[in-house]
N, C-alpha and C positions, 0 to 999 in steps of 0.2 A: 604206758600207752595202751589204749583199748584195742583188743583184737578185732579184725574185720573178717569178711568172708574169705579172702585170700589166705589169711593166717589160719582160719579154721580148716579150710580144705587141705592145706599142707600139713598142719600140725595135728589135727584131730581125725579128719575123715580118711586121709590117705593111709595112715598106718593101721587103721581099724575100719575098713570100709563096711564090713559086715554089721557094724553097729548102726549104720545109717542107710545102707543100700541093701536090697534083698540079695544081690549077688554083685560080684565084681564085674560090672556091666556099664558101659558108657551111657546107654539109653536110660538106665535107672538114675545115673547121676544127673542127667538132663531133667528128668522128672523131679528129682529132689531139688534142683536149683530153681525150677519153676515155683515150687512150693515156698522156697526161701524168698523169692521175689514177691510173691503174693503176700506172705506174712509180713515182710518188711514194709511193704506198701500200706497194709492195713494198720500197722503200728507206727506209721510215720518214721521209720528208722532207715529208709532206703538210702538217703544221702550218706550218713555216717558209716553204715555197715557195708554197703554195696559199692561205694565209690571206686575203690581200687579194682573191683571185678568188672563192673558194668558201666562205670562212669566214662566220660569222654576220653580220659587218659588211662582207662583201666585195661584189664587183661583182654576183654573181648575185642576192643579196638586194636590193641597191640597185636593180637593173634590175626585179625583180619589184615592188618598192614603187613605182618610177617609173611603171610601167604598171598599177598596182593589180591585180596578178595573183595575189595571195595567195602560195601556195607550190606552183607547178606541178611536175609530175613530169618534164616534158620540158625541163628546164634552160633552154635558150636558143632553143628552136624558135619562140618568139613573134616573133623577128626575121624568120624565114622567113614567118610568117603576115602580119606587117605589110608585108612586101615582096611580097605576093601570089605567093609561090613563086619569086620572082626571086632566085637564089642570090647574084649579085653585089651587088644592092641590099641584101639582108639582111646581107651581110658589111660593106658600107659603113656601114650603120646600127649594126651591132655595134661597129665601131671608133669611130664618132662617140660612142656612149654610153660606151665604155671610156675614151676621151680625156676626156670630161666627168667621169666618175667619178674618174679620176686627178687631174684639176685640183681637184676638190672635196675630195679626201681625201689631199692630198699628205702624205707622211710627214715 
């Protein structure tokens, strides 16, 4: 089975964030994910690669439902709010939730 963005974030980026992000920083992850979105859109790969992350039943929607956020326009910034602006804690919380989502929705 081909890896998707959720697999990549957990298996590749999380253990070695310095290879992909300037620092272990939530805002840098958000910038990185914007680049992934744009690239996938340009290459017509959005559906297959992004579905489990940003699709209708993907992680973003799962996260919004978990925290009863409705459909916020700021995608993931609730993690930064929950961590009181602490970039490292926000990124840790994001990965904890992504791991939980992954275990609940194994393909």
